[in-house]
C-alpha positions as CSV (number, residue, x, y, z in Angstrom):
1,M,0.1,-0.3,-0.1
2,S,1.2,3.7,-0.8
3,W,1.7,6.2,1.6
4,R,-0.8,8.1,0.4
5,W,-3.2,5.5,0.9
6,R,-1.8,5.2,4.4
7,L,-2.2,8.7,5.2
8,F,-5.9,7.9,3.8
9,W,-7.0,5.7,5.7
10,A,-5.4,6.9,8.9
11,G,-7.3,10.3,8.4
12,I,-11.0,8.2,8.0
13,A,-9.9,5.9,11.5
14,M,-9.2,9.7,13.1
15,V,-12.4,11.2,12.0
16,A,-14.5,8.3,12.8
17,L,-13.2,7.6,16.4
18,G,-13.1,11.2,17.3
19,N,-17.0,11.5,16.2
20,A,-17.4,8.0,17.7
21,Q,-16.7,9.5,20.9
22,R,-19.9,11.1,20.6
23,T,-22.1,8.0,20.0
24,S,-25.2,7.0,22.0
25,E,-24.1,3.5,23.3
26,T,-27.4,2.0,22.5
27,A,-28.1,3.0,18.5
28,E,-28.9,0.4,16.9
29,W,-26.0,-1.6,14.1
30,L,-27.3,-0.3,10.5
31,F,-24.2,-1.9,8.7
32,A,-22.6,-4.9,10.4
33,D,-24.6,-5.6,13.3
34,P,-22.1,-8.7,15.4
35,Q,-24.9,-10.1,16.5
36,E,-26.9,-11.3,13.2
37,V,-27.0,-14.9,13.3
38,V,-26.4,-16.3,9.7
39,K,-26.5,-19.7,8.4
40,T,-25.0,-19.3,5.0
41,A,-20.8,-20.5,6.4
42,T,-22.2,-23.7,8.2
43,R,-25.7,-24.7,7.3
44,T,-26.5,-23.8,11.2
45,E,-27.0,-20.7,13.2
46,R,-24.3,-18.6,14.7
47,P,-23.7,-15.2,14.4
48,V,-21.6,-13.5,12.6
49,A,-19.2,-12.3,15.3
50,E,-18.6,-16.2,16.0
51,S,-17.7,-16.7,12.8
52,F,-14.4,-19.1,11.7
53,T,-14.5,-17.2,8.2
54,T,-15.6,-14.1,7.1
55,V,-19.2,-13.1,6.6
56,R,-20.7,-10.4,5.2
57,V,-24.6,-9.5,5.6
58,L,-26.4,-7.2,4.0
59,T,-29.7,-6.5,5.5
60,R,-33.3,-5.3,4.0
61,R,-32.6,-1.4,5.5
62,E,-28.7,-1.3,3.8
63,I,-30.3,-2.4,0.0
64,E,-33.3,0.0,0.3
65,L,-30.4,2.5,1.0
66,S,-28.2,1.4,-1.8
67,G,-31.3,1.9,-4.4
68,A,-29.4,-0.9,-5.9
69,Q,-31.9,-2.8,-8.0
70,T,-30.4,-5.9,-9.1
71,I,-28.5,-8.4,-6.6
72,Q,-25.3,-7.7,-9.5
73,E,-25.6,-4.1,-8.2
74,L,-25.9,-4.7,-4.6
75,L,-22.3,-6.6,-4.5
76,E,-20.3,-5.1,-6.8
77,R,-21.3,-1.6,-5.0
78,M,-21.5,-2.5,-1.2
79,V,-19.0,-5.1,-0.4
80,V,-15.5,-3.9,-0.5
81,D,-14.8,-8.4,-1.4
82,F,-15.7,-8.2,-4.8
83,E,-14.4,-7.4,-8.3
84,A,-17.1,-6.3,-10.4
85,Q,-16.6,-6.3,-14.8
86,E,-18.3,-5.8,-18.0
87,S,-16.9,-8.2,-20.0
88,S,-17.7,-9.1,-23.6
89,Q,-20.1,-11.6,-23.0
90,H,-21.8,-11.1,-19.4
91,R,-21.3,-9.3,-16.4
92,F,-19.6,-10.8,-14.1
93,L,-17.9,-10.8,-9.9
94,S,-14.8,-12.0,-8.5
95,M,-14.4,-12.8,-5.2
96,R,-11.3,-11.7,-3.6
97,G,-9.3,-12.4,-6.8
98,A,-11.1,-15.9,-8.0
99,Y,-11.3,-14.7,-11.0
100,S,-8.5,-16.2,-13.9
101,A,-9.7,-15.9,-17.2
102,S,-14.1,-16.5,-16.9
103,E,-16.3,-14.7,-18.4
104,F,-19.0,-16.1,-15.5
105,N,-19.5,-16.3,-12.1
106,E,-19.3,-19.7,-11.8
107,R,-16.1,-20.0,-9.0
108,M,-18.9,-19.2,-6.4
109,L,-21.9,-20.8,-5.5
110,F,-25.0,-18.5,-5.6
111,L,-28.4,-20.0,-3.5
112,L,-31.6,-18.6,-2.6
113,D,-33.1,-19.3,0.0
114,G,-31.0,-22.0,0.4
115,Q,-30.8,-23.5,-2.9
116,P,-28.2,-23.5,-5.5
117,L,-29.0,-21.6,-8.2
118,N,-25.0,-22.0,-10.9
119,D,-26.8,-24.1,-14.0
120,P,-24.9,-27.1,-15.6
121,V,-24.4,-25.2,-19.2
122,L,-22.3,-22.3,-18.0
123,G,-22.0,-23.2,-14.7
124,N,-23.0,-19.5,-13.7
125,F,-25.1,-18.0,-12.0
126,P,-26.4,-13.9,-13.7
127,A,-26.8,-11.7,-10.6
128,M,-28.4,-9.1,-12.3
129,S,-30.9,-11.3,-13.5
130,L,-32.4,-11.2,-9.6
131,S,-34.4,-7.9,-8.1
132,T,-33.2,-7.1,-5.0
133,H,-37.1,-6.0,-4.2
134,D,-38.2,-9.6,-3.0
135,V,-35.2,-9.9,-1.0
136,E,-34.6,-9.8,2.7
137,R,-30.9,-10.1,3.2
138,V,-27.8,-11.7,1.6
139,E,-25.5,-13.4,3.3
140,I,-22.1,-13.7,2.3
141,A,-19.4,-16.5,3.0
142,F,-15.7,-16.3,2.2
143,G,-13.8,-18.9,1.6
144,P,-14.1,-23.2,-0.1
145,G,-17.6,-24.0,0.8
146,S,-17.4,-27.4,-1.2
147,A,-17.4,-29.3,2.8
148,M,-21.0,-28.2,2.7
149,Y,-21.7,-27.5,-0.8
150,G,-20.4,-29.3,-3.3
151,P,-19.3,-28.1,-6.7
152,N,-18.9,-24.0,-7.7
153,A,-18.6,-23.3,-3.9
154,F,-15.1,-22.3,-4.9
155,A,-13.8,-18.9,-3.9
156,G,-17.4,-18.5,-1.4
157,V,-20.8,-18.0,-1.0
158,V,-23.7,-15.8,-1.9
159,N,-27.2,-17.0,0.0
160,I,-30.1,-14.4,-1.5
161,I,-32.9,-14.9,1.5
162,T,-36.5,-14.0,0.1
163,Q,-39.0,-12.2,2.5
164,Q,-41.1,-14.8,3.2
165,G,-43.4,-15.9,6.9
166,D,-43.7,-12.4,9.4
167,T,-40.9,-10.5,6.8
168,G,-43.6,-9.9,3.8
169,R,-45.5,-7.2,2.7
170,S,-48.0,-6.7,-0.4
171,S,-45.6,-4.3,-2.4
172,L,-45.8,-2.3,-5.6
173,W,-41.7,-1.0,-6.7
174,N,-41.3,0.8,-9.7
175,G,-39.2,3.6,-10.6
176,Y,-37.6,5.2,-14.5
177,T,-34.4,6.7,-15.8
178,G,-32.7,8.2,-18.8
179,R,-32.6,6.2,-22.3
180,G,-36.0,3.9,-21.8
181,G,-34.8,2.4,-18.1
182,Y,-37.8,1.1,-16.1
183,N,-38.4,-1.1,-13.7
184,A,-41.9,-2.4,-12.3
185,S,-42.1,-5.2,-9.4
186,L,-45.5,-6.3,-7.7
187,R,-45.2,-8.5,-5.2
188,W,-48.8,-10.1,-3.2
189,V,-48.6,-11.8,0.1
190,S,-51.3,-13.9,1.2
191,V,-52.5,-12.7,5.2
192,P,-50.2,-13.2,8.0
193,N,-51.7,-15.6,11.0
194,T,-52.7,-18.2,9.0
195,P,-51.8,-21.9,8.9
196,Y,-50.3,-21.7,5.1
197,R,-48.0,-18.3,3.9
198,L,-48.6,-17.3,0.7
199,S,-46.3,-14.8,-1.7
200,V,-46.3,-14.2,-5.2
201,Q,-43.8,-11.8,-7.1
202,T,-43.5,-10.5,-10.8
203,S,-40.7,-8.7,-12.2
204,F,-40.3,-6.7,-15.1
205,W,-37.0,-4.1,-15.8
206,R,-34.8,-2.5,-18.4
207,D,-31.0,-1.5,-17.6
208,P,-29.9,0.9,-20.5
209,G,-26.0,-0.3,-19.5
210,S,-23.9,2.4,-20.6
211,N,-24.4,5.2,-22.8
212,R,-21.0,5.4,-23.9
213,V,-21.7,1.7,-25.8
214,R,-24.0,0.5,-27.8
215,N,-26.3,-3.1,-27.0
216,N,-25.4,-3.8,-23.7
217,D,-28.7,-2.9,-22.4
218,S,-30.7,-5.6,-19.9
219,V,-34.1,-6.7,-20.4
220,V,-35.0,-8.9,-17.4
221,R,-38.6,-11.0,-16.3
222,T,-39.2,-13.1,-13.3
223,A,-41.8,-14.7,-11.7
224,R,-41.3,-16.1,-8.0
225,L,-43.9,-18.3,-5.6
226,A,-43.2,-19.1,-2.6
227,F,-45.6,-21.3,0.0
228,S,-45.5,-23.0,3.2
229,Q,-47.2,-24.8,5.7
230,G,-47.6,-26.7,9.6
231,T,-44.2,-26.0,11.8
232,L,-41.3,-26.9,12.6
233,E,-42.6,-29.1,15.7
234,R,-45.1,-31.0,13.8
235,G,-43.2,-30.7,10.3
236,Q,-43.4,-27.2,8.2
237,W,-43.6,-28.1,4.0
238,Q,-42.0,-24.8,2.1
239,V,-42.4,-24.8,-2.6
240,N,-40.4,-22.5,-4.0
241,Y,-40.2,-21.5,-8.0
242,L,-38.8,-19.0,-9.4
243,Y,-38.2,-18.3,-13.3
244,T,-35.6,-16.0,-14.6
245,D,-35.8,-14.3,-18.0
246,L,-32.8,-12.3,-19.1
247,D,-31.8,-10.7,-22.2
248,R,-28.8,-8.8,-22.6
249,G,-26.5,-6.9,-25.2
250,Q,-23.1,-8.3,-25.4
251,V,-20.6,-5.0,-25.4
252,G,-19.7,-4.0,-28.6
253,M,-15.4,-3.1,-27.6
254,R,-13.9,-0.3,-29.1
255,Y,-10.6,-1.0,-31.6
256,F,-12.7,-3.8,-32.9
257,A,-11.4,-6.6,-29.8
258,Y,-14.5,-9.4,-29.6
259,P,-16.3,-6.1,-31.5
260,T,-20.2,-7.6,-31.0
261,P,-22.4,-3.9,-31.8
262,N,-25.4,-6.8,-32.6
263,D,-24.8,-9.7,-30.8
264,R,-27.3,-10.6,-28.0
265,S,-27.5,-13.4,-25.0
266,Q,-30.4,-14.7,-23.5
267,W,-30.6,-17.0,-20.5
268,R,-34.3,-18.5,-19.6
269,T,-34.3,-20.6,-16.5
270,H,-37.3,-22.3,-14.5
271,Y,-36.3,-22.9,-10.6
272,W,-37.8,-24.9,-8.5
273,Q,-38.0,-26.5,-4.5
274,T,-40.1,-28.5,-2.3
275,A,-38.7,-28.8,1.2
276,Y,-39.8,-30.6,4.9
277,T,-38.6,-30.1,7.8
278,R,-39.5,-31.4,11.1
279,N,-37.9,-31.3,14.7
280,F,-37.7,-34.1,17.2
281,G,-35.9,-32.2,20.4
282,K,-32.7,-31.8,19.9
283,F,-32.9,-33.7,16.1
284,T,-33.7,-31.6,13.0
285,Q,-34.6,-33.5,10.0
286,T,-34.6,-31.9,6.5
287,S,-35.3,-33.7,3.3
288,R,-35.8,-31.3,-0.3
289,L,-36.3,-32.4,-4.1
290,Y,-34.7,-29.2,-5.9
291,G,-33.9,-28.4,-10.2
292,L,-33.6,-26.4,-12.8
293,S,-34.4,-26.6,-16.4
294,G,-33.9,-23.9,-19.2
295,E,-32.1,-23.0,-22.1
296,V,-29.1,-20.3,-22.9
297,V,-29.2,-19.1,-26.3
298,F,-26.3,-16.7,-28.4
299,L,-27.6,-14.7,-30.8
300,K,-24.2,-13.7,-32.6
301,V,-22.8,-12.9,-35.5
302,Q,-20.8,-16.1,-37.0
303,E,-20.2,-16.5,-40.6
304,V,-19.3,-13.0,-41.5
305,P,-17.1,-10.4,-39.4
306,P,-19.3,-8.3,-37.3
307,I,-18.5,-5.1,-38.4
308,V,-20.4,-5.7,-41.3
309,P,-23.6,-3.7,-41.8
310,N,-26.7,-5.9,-40.9
311,A,-24.6,-8.8,-40.6
312,P,-26.9,-11.8,-39.7
313,R,-27.0,-13.5,-36.6
314,K,-27.0,-16.7,-35.5
315,R,-29.0,-18.7,-32.7
316,M,-27.4,-21.0,-30.8
317,V,-29.1,-22.5,-28.7
318,M,-28.1,-24.7,-25.4
319,S,-30.5,-26.4,-23.5
320,Q,-30.1,-28.0,-19.8
321,S,-31.5,-29.7,-16.6
322,M,-31.1,-30.5,-13.0
323,V,-32.7,-32.3,-10.5
324,A,-31.7,-33.5,-7.4
325,A,-32.5,-34.5,-3.4
326,E,-30.8,-34.0,-0.9
327,T,-31.5,-34.3,3.3
328,Y,-29.9,-33.6,6.3
329,G,-30.3,-34.0,9.6
330,Q,-28.5,-31.3,12.9
331,W,-27.9,-33.1,16.4
332,Q,-28.1,-30.1,19.2
333,L,-25.5,-31.3,21.9
334,P,-24.4,-29.6,25.0
335,Q,-22.0,-28.6,23.7
336,A,-21.9,-29.2,20.2
337,Q,-23.8,-29.4,17.2
338,L,-23.6,-32.5,14.5
339,L,-24.8,-32.1,11.3
340,A,-24.8,-35.0,8.2
341,G,-26.4,-35.8,5.0
342,V,-26.5,-37.2,1.7
343,D,-27.1,-35.0,-1.4
344,Y,-27.9,-36.9,-5.0
345,R,-28.0,-34.2,-8.6
346,Y,-28.6,-35.5,-12.1
347,M,-27.4,-33.0,-15.0
348,R,-28.4,-32.9,-18.7
349,A,-26.7,-30.3,-21.1
350,S,-27.4,-30.6,-24.8
351,S,-26.8,-28.8,-28.3
352,R,-26.6,-30.6,-31.3
353,N,-25.0,-27.8,-32.8
354,H,-22.8,-26.6,-30.6
355,L,-22.0,-29.6,-27.6
356,G,-22.1,-32.3,-29.9
357,G,-25.6,-33.6,-28.7
358,S,-26.7,-34.3,-25.2
359,H,-24.5,-34.5,-22.1
360,N,-25.6,-36.8,-19.1
361,A,-23.5,-36.9,-15.3
362,F,-24.9,-37.6,-11.9
363,N,-22.5,-36.2,-8.5
364,L,-23.7,-38.3,-5.2
365,A,-22.3,-36.8,-2.1
366,L,-21.9,-37.5,1.6
367,Y,-21.1,-35.1,4.4
368,A,-20.8,-34.7,7.7
369,Q,-19.4,-31.3,10.4
370,A,-18.8,-31.3,13.9
371,E,-19.1,-27.7,15.8
372,W,-17.9,-27.4,19.5
373,E,-18.4,-24.6,22.4
374,L,-15.2,-25.6,24.5
375,G,-15.2,-22.5,27.3
376,R,-13.7,-19.2,24.9
377,W,-12.6,-21.8,21.7
378,R,-15.6,-22.5,18.8
379,P,-13.7,-25.1,16.9
380,I,-15.7,-26.9,13.8
381,L,-14.5,-29.9,11.3
382,G,-16.7,-30.7,8.4
383,A,-15.7,-32.6,5.3
384,R,-17.7,-33.6,1.8
385,Y,-17.2,-36.4,-0.6
386,D,-18.1,-36.6,-4.3
387,S,-18.5,-38.9,-6.5
388,H,-19.5,-37.1,-10.1
389,S,-19.8,-39.8,-13.1
390,I,-17.3,-37.9,-15.4
391,Y,-14.4,-36.3,-13.4
392,G,-14.3,-39.2,-10.7
393,D,-14.4,-38.5,-6.7
394,Q,-13.2,-35.2,-4.8
395,F,-12.6,-34.8,-1.1
396,S,-13.2,-31.4,0.5
397,P,-12.1,-31.2,4.7
398,R,-12.0,-27.6,6.2
399,A,-11.1,-26.8,9.9
400,G,-11.5,-23.5,12.1
401,F,-11.8,-22.0,14.7
402,T,-12.8,-18.8,16.7
403,Y,-11.7,-17.7,19.8
404,I,-13.5,-15.3,21.9
405,A,-10.6,-13.5,23.6
406,S,-13.2,-10.6,25.0
407,E,-16.7,-9.1,25.0
408,Q,-14.4,-7.3,22.1
409,H,-11.7,-9.0,20.5
410,R,-12.7,-12.2,18.5
411,F,-9.6,-14.3,16.8
412,R,-11.0,-17.3,13.5
413,A,-8.9,-19.1,11.3
414,S,-10.4,-21.4,8.4
415,L,-8.3,-23.7,6.5
416,G,-10.0,-25.6,3.5
417,R,-10.1,-27.6,0.3
418,A,-12.6,-26.9,-2.5
419,F,-13.1,-27.6,-6.3
420,R,-15.1,-26.4,-9.1
421,A,-16.7,-28.8,-11.8
422,P,-15.9,-28.0,-15.2
423,S,-19.5,-27.1,-17.1
424,F,-21.0,-28.9,-20.5
425,V,-19.3,-25.9,-22.3
426,E,-15.9,-25.8,-21.4
427,M,-16.1,-29.3,-22.2
428,H,-18.2,-30.2,-25.3
429,L,-18.0,-26.5,-27.2
430,R,-17.6,-26.8,-30.8
431,D,-19.0,-24.2,-33.5
432,F,-18.5,-21.3,-31.4
433,Y,-16.8,-18.0,-33.2
434,V,-15.7,-14.6,-31.5
435,W,-13.5,-11.8,-33.8
436,M,-10.2,-10.8,-33.0
437,P,-8.5,-7.6,-34.7
438,W,-6.0,-9.2,-36.9
439,T,-7.7,-7.3,-40.2
440,P,-9.4,-4.3,-40.7
441,T,-12.5,-6.5,-40.8
442,G,-11.7,-8.9,-37.8
443,V,-10.6,-12.4,-38.2
444,P,-13.2,-15.4,-36.7
445,L,-11.0,-17.2,-33.9
446,S,-12.8,-20.6,-32.6
447,I,-13.3,-22.3,-29.6
448,E,-13.7,-25.3,-28.4
449,G,-14.4,-27.6,-25.4
450,N,-12.6,-30.4,-23.8
451,P,-13.7,-33.4,-22.3
452,N,-10.4,-34.5,-20.5
453,L,-10.7,-31.7,-18.1
454,R,-10.2,-32.3,-14.5
455,P,-11.8,-29.9,-11.7
456,E,-10.0,-26.9,-10.9
457,T,-9.2,-27.1,-6.9
458,T,-8.0,-24.9,-4.5
459,V,-6.6,-25.1,-0.6
460,S,-7.3,-22.3,0.9
461,F,-5.9,-20.8,4.3
462,E,-7.7,-17.4,6.1
463,A,-6.5,-15.6,9.8
464,G,-9.1,-12.8,11.0
465,Y,-9.4,-10.7,13.7
466,K,-13.2,-8.9,15.0
467,Y,-12.7,-5.9,17.0
468,I,-16.6,-4.6,18.7
469,Q,-17.4,-1.5,20.7
470,P,-20.5,-0.5,20.9
471,R,-20.3,2.9,18.4
472,W,-17.3,0.9,16.3
473,Q,-15.8,-2.6,15.0
474,L,-13.0,-3.3,13.0
475,D,-12.5,-6.7,10.7
476,V,-9.1,-7.6,9.8
477,S,-8.7,-10.7,7.5
478,Y,-5.1,-12.3,5.4
479,F,-6.0,-14.6,2.9
480,T,-3.9,-17.2,0.9
481,M,-5.8,-19.4,-1.9
482,D,-3.3,-21.9,-3.7
483,L,-5.1,-23.0,-7.0
484,D,-4.0,-25.8,-9.2
485,D,-5.6,-27.1,-12.7
486,V,-7.2,-23.8,-13.2
487,V,-9.2,-24.1,-16.5
488,T,-8.8,-21.0,-19.4
489,V,-9.4,-20.8,-23.5
490,F,-5.5,-21.5,-24.6
491,L,-3.7,-22.0,-27.9
492,K,-4.6,-25.5,-28.2
493,D,-2.1,-25.4,-32.3
494,P,0.7,-23.1,-32.6
495,N,0.3,-24.0,-36.4
496,R,-3.8,-23.2,-36.1
497,P,-3.4,-19.2,-34.0
498,D,-7.8,-18.9,-35.3
499,L,-8.2,-22.3,-32.9
500,R,-8.6,-21.8,-28.7
501,Q,-9.4,-24.3,-26.7
502,Y,-10.2,-24.8,-22.7
503,N,-7.1,-26.2,-20.9
504,N,-6.2,-26.9,-17.2
505,L,-2.6,-24.8,-17.7
506,Y,-2.6,-22.7,-14.1
507,A,-1.2,-23.2,-10.9
508,F,-1.0,-20.3,-8.7
509,R,-1.6,-18.2,-5.4
510,V,-4.0,-15.3,-5.0
511,W,-3.8,-13.8,-1.7
512,G,-4.4,-10.9,0.1
513,Y,-5.8,-8.7,3.1
514,T,-9.3,-7.2,4.0
515,V,-10.3,-3.9,6.7
516,D,-13.2,-3.1,7.3
517,T,-14.5,-0.8,9.8
518,V,-18.2,0.3,11.2
519,V,-18.2,3.4,13.3
520,K,-22.0,4.8,14.5
521,L,-20.9,8.7,13.7
522,A,-24.3,9.9,15.4
523,P,-27.7,7.6,16.0
524,E,-28.8,8.2,12.8
525,W,-24.9,8.4,11.2
526,T,-23.0,5.2,10.6
527,L,-19.9,5.5,8.8
528,G,-18.2,2.3,6.9
529,G,-15.3,1.9,5.0
530,G,-13.6,-1.1,3.6
531,Y,-10.2,-1.5,1.4
532,M,-9.1,-4.7,0.3
533,Y,-5.4,-5.5,-1.0
534,V,-4.7,-8.8,-3.6
535,R,-1.1,-10.2,-5.1
536,Y,-0.4,-13.0,-7.8
537,T,2.4,-15.0,-7.6
538,G,3.0,-18.2,-10.3
539,G,1.9,-18.1,-14.2
540,V,-1.3,-16.4,-14.7
541,E,-1.1,-14.2,-17.2
542,E,-1.3,-10.7,-17.0
543,D,-4.7,-10.0,-18.7
544,Y,-6.7,-12.7,-16.4
545,K,-6.1,-10.8,-13.2
546,P,-8.3,-8.3,-11.1
547,A,-7.7,-5.1,-10.1
548,R,-5.1,-5.4,-7.6
549,D,-6.4,-3.1,-5.0
550,R,-10.7,-2.0,-3.8
551,A,-11.7,0.8,-1.8
552,V,-15.5,0.7,-0.8
553,I,-16.4,3.9,1.9
554,R,-19.6,4.5,3.0
555,L,-21.7,7.0,4.5
556,A,-25.4,6.7,5.5
557,Y,-28.4,8.6,7.5
558,Y,-31.0,6.8,8.5
559,K,-34.6,7.3,9.6
560,E,-38.5,5.5,10.0
561,R,-39.9,9.0,9.0
562,G,-38.8,11.0,6.4
563,L,-35.7,11.8,4.7
564,S,-32.4,9.0,4.7
565,G,-29.9,8.2,2.2
566,Q,-26.4,6.9,1.5
567,L,-23.4,8.2,-0.9
568,V,-21.0,5.6,-1.9
569,F,-17.4,5.5,-2.8
570,N,-16.0,2.6,-5.0
571,Y,-11.9,3.0,-6.3
572,P,-11.1,1.8,-8.8
573,A,-14.6,2.1,-10.0
574,V,-13.7,-1.1,-12.1
575,G,-10.3,-2.2,-13.4
576,Q,-9.4,-5.7,-15.3
577,G,-6.0,-7.0,-16.5
578,F,-4.2,-4.5,-18.4
579,S,-6.8,-2.1,-18.5
580,N,-7.2,-0.9,-14.8
581,A,-9.4,2.1,-14.7
582,Y,-8.0,3.9,-11.4
583,A,-10.7,6.5,-10.4
584,W,-13.3,7.1,-7.9
585,N,-16.7,6.2,-9.0
586,T,-19.7,7.8,-6.7
587,Y,-23.0,6.7,-6.0
588,L,-25.8,8.9,-4.4
589,N,-29.1,7.5,-2.8
590,L,-32.2,9.1,-1.4
591,V,-34.8,7.7,0.2
592,Y,-38.0,9.9,1.5
593,R,-40.5,7.7,4.2
594,Q,-43.8,9.4,3.6
595,G,-45.2,6.9,6.3
596,E,-43.9,3.7,7.6
597,R,-45.2,1.8,4.0
598,S,-44.5,4.2,1.8
599,R,-40.7,5.6,-0.2
600,W,-39.8,7.2,-2.5
601,N,-36.1,6.6,-4.2
602,L,-33.5,9.0,-5.6
603,R,-30.1,7.7,-7.0
604,I,-27.8,8.8,-9.2
605,D,-24.8,7.0,-10.5
606,N,-21.4,8.3,-11.2
607,L,-22.2,11.4,-9.8
608,F,-19.4,13.2,-10.7
609,N,-19.2,11.6,-14.4
610,V,-15.7,10.3,-13.9
611,H,-15.2,8.6,-17.1
612,T,-13.8,5.1,-16.0
613,E,-13.9,1.7,-18.3
614,M,-15.8,-1.4,-17.7
615,A,-13.2,-3.7,-18.9
616,R,-10.4,-3.6,-21.6
617,W,-11.4,-0.4,-23.8
618,V,-14.5,-0.9,-22.9
619,P,-15.8,2.8,-22.0
620,G,-17.5,3.1,-18.3
621,S,-21.3,4.7,-18.6
622,G,-21.9,8.7,-17.7
623,R,-23.7,10.0,-14.8
624,S,-27.4,8.2,-14.7
625,V,-30.3,8.9,-12.9
626,W,-32.8,6.6,-11.4
627,F,-36.3,7.3,-10.0
628,S,-38.6,4.9,-8.3
629,Y,-41.1,5.0,-5.7
630,Q,-42.7,1.8,-3.7
631,R,-45.6,1.1,-1.6
632,D,-46.1,-1.3,0.5
633,W,-49.9,-3.1,2.4
């Protein structure tokens, strides 16, 4: 870190601590409540302050103050541990540098109310396809999660928890921005205190994207249904359904690098889950069936250079499905919690032209975990065994502890192994072209799959410290990830420079640290600041690295009635490889509450109109204004 950075953060800390002395000790935490109970890291309930790995929680209040309309916007603007960039085919997130050479979010696992969302075709979930309107909170657990969740919980887990039960209300949310942007979302919730609860929600929105580059808008349609009946003591049923339809323009880059001025991509997916949970005294049994079906469609120019006017696009369809069953039990003992379960998944993907037909795979897993309370110590030990029909067996252990030195001082450490399963596209893709700027009109570059890919693996370590005062908190963590068999697209044949193939090429280390602090400046004022430093050692290419450092500063003012707001500064705005865009991006969101159930929002993106880049040679968006209104009943 340069001396300018050290001086900057020292100044922030002195101002924050000076103001904290005048703060009421009974003020409620707006950010990072240490007593928030989370389940994502361990699948058991425990406070954030006792987690053995770094956990971030975004509550309903924070979501409203952020002004974020999608999960993608929420994570990239509010959480310092993420880099977020716009790429040639998709908008993706990097969790603590785990991105290396991918277009998608497949190195982290997304959950919706505990259900896996990553698909078999690409291994990802497009986070911009889910609205924040129906979301109660988001829990993020960093570090390897394969010991509990299996494939794709490589760098961490993001659990999106919707408004259900007592937290849900019937609601209307709609808004507008320039250049044809809009959102509209409607939720209906059945009357409380009935034997069952039913929630139905639908959303439509269009993000116009950057005003400095063409054809990068997004149109999204979603529908969600949630039903629950019964009690845990007598048995509780839960049924969830989600449909997402994302139609996205593929970014047209400058200088004719992967130029896609007219291409589109579409994700249409049905997710479903039926779960039954019952308590038997100190033992709880949960069983569920879940799955997905849908298709990924690319509308791409394939036969002629895409910069030719009115170039014809080819419709490239890849269908997919998954059916899964899981059951697990939890035992509550006097000084320990035990968890054990079994998970089976059957996956299928097909495309006659671009995957070479239909492909099937199944995965059977057994897992177990134990947590203890031994005085001031909170140790944890878990492991999972996966048997996959294509790539064989994987063993994913992890161990960690939290040491509660006092009410103010908490120490933690964890060590674990995780893996990422190759997607069907990485194994079987064929006849898929992108364009390179080797001539004035571009040259087609063919990308092929590789059925002999091995799973990516990582062995990760983290050590952390949390300091908790009634008026301020400090959280520091140091992390390393040793990655092996990392998959990337690379030259297949030296005599064929136009041919690329997915291969296991890289073994390298990602390491760094994060510093996150929250201060109550006054009962209504909260200041939060975070800094992440990331470095790489090994053979990974420079252009595949995300931004090396990142800062997020949040200043929020919150009242139940009247005017509230939040000012967020991100640095760098975005960055990737050679084209890091070192500039501040600023977001302002103002909320006016007419009453408990009615609010107006004014959101200004890129407040100071900084000219940044979304990715290599892709100019970022200028200042834009969103105006929205929400009414609850």
